[in-house]
C-alpha positions as CSV (number, residue, x, y, z in Angstrom):
1,M,-84.1,-18.9,-16.8
2,F,-81.1,-17.3,-15.2
3,R,-80.7,-15.2,-12.0
4,S,-78.1,-12.6,-11.1
5,I,-75.2,-14.0,-9.0
6,G,-73.1,-12.4,-6.4
7,R,-69.7,-10.9,-7.3
8,S,-66.8,-13.4,-7.2
9,K,-63.2,-13.8,-8.4
10,T,-64.5,-16.8,-10.4
11,L,-67.6,-15.4,-12.1
12,S,-66.9,-17.3,-15.3
13,D,-66.5,-20.6,-13.4
14,E,-69.8,-20.0,-11.6
15,I,-71.6,-19.2,-14.8
16,A,-70.1,-22.2,-16.6
17,F,-71.1,-24.4,-13.7
18,T,-74.7,-23.1,-13.8
19,L,-75.0,-23.6,-17.5
20,R,-73.4,-27.1,-17.3
21,E,-75.9,-28.1,-14.6
22,K,-78.8,-26.9,-16.8
23,I,-77.4,-29.0,-19.6
24,R,-77.0,-32.0,-17.4
25,S,-80.5,-31.8,-16.0
26,G,-82.0,-31.5,-19.5
27,E,-83.3,-27.9,-18.9
28,L,-81.0,-27.1,-21.8
29,P,-81.4,-30.1,-24.1
30,P,-79.1,-31.2,-26.9
31,G,-79.4,-28.8,-29.8
32,A,-80.9,-26.0,-27.7
33,Q,-79.7,-22.5,-28.6
34,L,-78.3,-20.5,-25.7
35,P,-79.5,-16.9,-25.3
36,T,-77.2,-14.2,-26.7
37,E,-74.2,-13.0,-24.8
38,M,-76.0,-9.7,-24.1
39,V,-79.1,-11.5,-22.7
40,M,-77.1,-13.7,-20.5
41,A,-74.9,-10.9,-19.3
42,E,-78.0,-9.0,-18.2
43,A,-79.5,-12.0,-16.6
44,F,-76.4,-12.9,-14.6
45,G,-75.5,-9.4,-13.9
46,V,-72.0,-9.6,-15.4
47,S,-70.1,-8.3,-18.4
48,R,-70.2,-9.9,-21.8
49,N,-66.5,-10.8,-21.5
50,V,-67.3,-13.0,-18.5
51,I,-70.1,-14.8,-20.4
52,R,-67.7,-15.2,-23.4
53,E,-65.1,-16.8,-21.1
54,A,-67.7,-19.2,-19.6
55,I,-68.9,-20.2,-23.0
56,A,-65.4,-20.8,-24.1
57,R,-64.8,-23.1,-21.1
58,L,-67.9,-25.1,-21.9
59,K,-67.0,-25.3,-25.6
60,L,-63.5,-26.7,-24.6
61,A,-65.2,-29.3,-22.4
62,G,-67.5,-30.4,-25.2
63,F,-70.8,-29.1,-23.7
64,I,-71.3,-26.3,-26.2
65,E,-70.9,-25.9,-30.0
66,T,-70.7,-22.4,-31.6
67,T,-71.6,-21.4,-35.1
68,Q,-70.1,-18.1,-36.3
69,G,-72.8,-15.5,-36.8
70,V,-75.6,-17.9,-35.5
71,G,-74.9,-18.5,-31.9
72,S,-74.1,-21.1,-29.3
73,F,-75.9,-24.5,-29.0
74,V,-75.8,-27.4,-26.6
75,A,-73.8,-30.2,-28.1
76,Q,-75.8,-33.0,-29.7
77,D,-73.6,-35.7,-28.2
78,V,-73.3,-34.2,-24.7
79,S,-74.6,-37.3,-23.0
80,Q,-71.5,-39.2,-24.4
81,L,-68.9,-36.9,-22.8
82,V,-66.1,-38.5,-20.8
83,F,-66.7,-38.5,-17.1
84,T,-65.0,-35.5,-15.4
85,I,-65.0,-33.5,-12.2
86,E,-64.6,-29.9,-12.9
87,E,-62.5,-27.7,-10.5
88,S,-65.5,-25.4,-10.1
89,D,-67.4,-28.3,-8.6
90,L,-65.1,-28.4,-5.7
91,L,-65.7,-24.7,-4.9
92,D,-69.4,-25.4,-4.2
93,P,-70.0,-27.1,-0.8
94,V,-73.1,-29.0,-2.1
95,Q,-71.2,-30.3,-5.1
96,L,-68.1,-31.1,-3.1
97,Q,-70.3,-33.2,-0.7
98,L,-71.6,-35.1,-3.7
99,V,-68.1,-35.7,-5.0
100,F,-67.1,-37.0,-1.5
101,A,-70.1,-39.3,-1.4
102,L,-68.8,-40.8,-4.7
103,R,-65.3,-41.0,-3.3
104,I,-66.6,-42.8,-0.2
105,E,-68.3,-45.5,-2.2
106,I,-65.4,-46.0,-4.6
107,E,-62.7,-46.1,-1.9
108,T,-64.7,-48.2,0.4
109,A,-65.0,-50.8,-2.3
110,A,-61.3,-50.4,-3.1
111,A,-60.3,-51.1,0.5
112,G,-62.4,-54.3,0.4
113,L,-60.8,-55.4,-2.8
114,A,-57.4,-54.6,-1.5
115,A,-58.0,-56.8,1.5
116,A,-59.1,-59.7,-0.7
117,N,-56.5,-59.3,-3.5
118,R,-53.3,-57.8,-1.9
119,T,-50.0,-59.5,-2.3
120,E,-47.1,-59.4,0.2
121,S,-45.5,-56.9,-2.2
122,D,-48.6,-54.7,-2.1
123,L,-48.5,-54.8,1.7
124,A,-44.9,-53.7,1.8
125,V,-45.7,-50.7,-0.4
126,L,-48.8,-49.9,1.6
127,R,-46.8,-50.2,4.9
128,A,-44.1,-47.8,3.6
129,A,-46.8,-45.4,2.4
130,L,-48.5,-45.5,5.8
131,A,-45.2,-44.8,7.6
132,E,-44.4,-41.9,5.3
133,A,-47.9,-40.4,5.8
134,N,-47.4,-40.6,9.6
135,R,-43.9,-39.2,9.4
136,R,-45.1,-36.2,7.3
137,A,-48.4,-35.7,9.0
138,A,-47.6,-32.2,10.4
139,D,-46.2,-30.9,7.1
140,L,-48.9,-29.4,4.9
141,D,-47.6,-30.1,1.4
142,A,-45.6,-33.2,2.1
143,G,-48.3,-34.6,4.4
144,T,-50.9,-34.1,1.7
145,A,-48.8,-35.9,-0.9
146,A,-48.0,-38.7,1.5
147,A,-51.7,-39.2,2.4
148,I,-52.6,-39.3,-1.3
149,D,-49.9,-41.8,-1.9
150,F,-51.3,-44.0,0.9
151,H,-54.8,-44.0,-0.7
152,S,-53.2,-44.6,-4.1
153,A,-51.4,-47.6,-2.7
154,I,-54.7,-49.0,-1.6
155,G,-56.0,-48.6,-5.1
156,S,-52.9,-50.5,-6.5
157,A,-53.5,-53.3,-3.9
158,T,-56.9,-54.0,-5.5
159,N,-54.9,-55.4,-8.5
160,N,-57.7,-54.0,-10.6
161,P,-56.4,-51.5,-13.2
162,Y,-59.7,-49.8,-13.5
163,F,-59.8,-49.0,-9.8
164,V,-56.2,-47.9,-10.0
165,D,-57.0,-45.4,-12.7
166,L,-60.2,-44.2,-11.2
167,M,-58.7,-43.6,-7.7
168,R,-55.7,-41.9,-9.3
169,Y,-58.1,-39.5,-11.1
170,L,-60.1,-38.8,-7.9
171,Q,-57.0,-38.2,-5.8
172,G,-55.6,-35.9,-8.4
173,R,-58.8,-33.9,-8.7
174,L,-59.2,-33.7,-4.9
175,H,-55.6,-32.7,-4.1
176,G,-56.6,-29.1,-3.3
177,S,-59.5,-30.2,-1.2
178,I,-57.4,-32.7,0.7
179,R,-54.8,-30.0,1.3
180,T,-57.4,-27.6,2.6
181,T,-58.6,-30.3,5.0
182,R,-55.1,-30.9,6.3
183,R,-54.5,-27.2,6.8
184,S,-57.2,-27.2,9.5
185,V,-55.8,-30.2,11.3
186,I,-52.0,-30.0,11.2
187,T,-51.9,-27.7,14.3
188,S,-54.0,-30.2,16.3
189,P,-52.2,-33.2,17.7
190,A,-55.5,-34.8,18.5
191,L,-56.8,-34.5,15.0
192,L,-53.5,-35.7,13.5
193,Q,-53.6,-38.7,15.8
194,A,-57.2,-39.4,14.7
195,I,-56.1,-39.5,11.0
196,E,-53.1,-41.7,11.9
197,D,-55.4,-44.1,13.8
198,E,-57.9,-44.2,10.9
199,H,-55.1,-45.0,8.4
200,C,-53.7,-47.7,10.6
201,A,-57.1,-49.3,11.0
202,I,-57.4,-49.5,7.2
203,Y,-53.9,-50.9,6.8
204,E,-54.4,-53.5,9.5
205,A,-57.7,-54.7,8.1
206,I,-56.1,-55.0,4.6
207,S,-53.1,-56.8,6.1
208,R,-55.4,-59.3,7.8
209,G,-57.3,-59.8,4.6
210,D,-60.5,-58.8,6.5
211,V,-62.7,-57.4,3.7
212,E,-65.6,-56.1,5.8
213,S,-63.3,-54.4,8.4
214,A,-61.3,-52.8,5.6
215,R,-64.5,-51.4,4.0
216,S,-65.7,-50.2,7.4
217,A,-62.4,-48.6,8.3
218,M,-62.2,-46.7,5.0
219,R,-65.8,-45.5,5.3
220,D,-65.2,-44.3,8.8
221,H,-62.0,-42.5,7.7
222,L,-63.6,-40.7,4.8
223,N,-66.6,-39.7,6.9
224,G,-64.1,-38.3,9.3
225,V,-62.4,-36.4,6.5
226,M,-65.8,-34.9,5.6
227,R,-66.5,-33.8,9.1
228,R,-63.1,-32.2,9.4
229,Q,-63.8,-30.3,6.2
230,G,-67.1,-29.1,7.6
231,L,-69.3,-31.3,5.4
232,A,-72.0,-33.6,6.7
233,A,-70.8,-37.1,7.0
234,Q,-72.7,-40.0,5.4
235,D,-74.9,-42.2,7.5
236,T,-72.5,-44.8,9.0
237,S,-75.2,-47.4,9.5
238,T,-73.6,-49.5,6.7
239,S,-70.3,-49.4,8.5
240,K,-72.0,-50.4,11.8
241,R,-73.7,-53.3,10.1
242,E,-70.4,-54.4,8.6
243,R,-68.8,-54.5,12.1
244,T,-71.5,-56.7,13.6
């Protein structure tokens, strides 16, 4: 069922991630008993302490239940767990790409809603956030925070509290990933200008109330973010259709 994994500073994270994916896929169904710590330690090629830490993380997240003297079991109500993105997901390029695909769909929709629903007050906040993002662009930490604030302002401009909360959650979870992306571009004036142009295109479309252009501009921007992070960008045919 399990295979040995390579040495890493986050072995418990990797093992917790592997077990969580087996639970999500149904390979380990609700109520299933996990192998003993010794069996899993041998299968993964790690110590029992690492297995114990991974199980503890899954128990804390609600995926696993333990019975003293009996063992660990997949939680019966695991399908009802609150949606979450684990930090370990963002360490795996494949999972990170899936998270970004989710982000693209959510933020593209948010940009369109912002264009349709924004008020003059929303535009003032968004304009100020854009100016700050441009001013702080070359500063790693301040620029990351300012970019996140700009995207959060778009969420607020939807005037839909559910989009506001969801985008705030995504931006918070992806803070480290966004910072990593910016680390690779802050020394390149051309890349910084590209980000500024993308942000401006989003703002201008929202300002005009142009729903389709706002959606296209956001999708193009986030595809650019993916490329700059070394991830394969999504097919932009939808954006192209929206511009025709």
